[in-house]
N, C-alpha and C positions, 0 to 999 in steps of 0.2 A: 446519459451517454451522448457524446457529441457524434455528429455524422462521421467524422474521421475515425473515431474509435469503432463505430459500427462497421465501417468499410474495412478496417484492419482486422476485425474479428471475422468478417465474412471471408476475407482473403486467407486468413489462417485456416479456416474450416475447409475452404476449397483446395488449398495446398495439401492438406492432409488427405483429402479425398483423391487428389491427383497423384499423390505418392504411391497409392496402391498399384498404379500401372507399373511402377518400377519394381516393387518388392512383393506384391500380393499374389496369392494363388488365384486360380480362375474363379473360385467361389467368392473370395474377397473382392475381386475386381467386379464381379456381377453386383454384389451388395453395395459397393461403393458407387458404382455407376448409377444404380437404381436410386440411391439416396441423393446423389448429386443432382439429378433431374428435379427432385422435389425441393431441394435447397435452392436451386436456381429460380424456380417458380416463386418460392416464398420470398426470396430477396427482391424480385421484381415487384411483387405485391407490396412489400414493406416500403420500397422506394416510392411507389405511386401514392401510397397512403401517408407518406411523410412520417411514419411511425418507425423510425430506424432505431430499434432497441433489440437486444438479444432476447428479451422476454417476448416481444412481438414475433421475432423470427422463430423462436421455439414454438410458440402457439400456432403460427402458420404452417410450419413443417409438420408438427404433430397432427394438426387437423387434416392436412393433405394426405399424410400416411394413413390415418384412420379411415378416411374415405376410400383410399385405394385398397386397404385391407378388407373393408366391408364389401368391396366389389370382387374379392377373391383374386386380386392380382398376383399374390405370392402365396406359396405354401407357408404353413404356420412356422416352420423352423426358420425360413428366410425372413418372415415378418419379425421374428424375435431378433435375428441378427441385425436387421436394419434398425430396429428400435434401439438395440444396445449400442450400435455404432453412433446413432444420432445422440443418444444420451452422453456418450463419452465425448463427442465433439463439442456439444453445447456446454457441457460442464467445464471442459478445458478452456473454451473461449471465455466463459464467465469468470473462471478463476484467474485467467490471464488479465482480464479487464480490471478485476478487483486488485490484483497485485500491482498493475501498472498505475492505478490511481493512488496507491499508498505512497 
């Protein structure tokens, strides 16, 4: 994955998170905002390490979320919502990258 593809994927993920402000419920806005903080931190780490891949981003976000959940930052039901949203976003970004490479 080229740096430009990574940046496009990150932008796509961030745009989807930002769209929640326009159409999401209060609960969706909370989940999206919470996840957005973890994504932003992971993107910063990926850029510093020069490992700009979706696989690395997924690993960084997943580790960050696991650490937060281990510290009981969210109720179990909210943890599940955050995890599900992240899975959807990273899967969509991965599929778009594969489709664009074809």
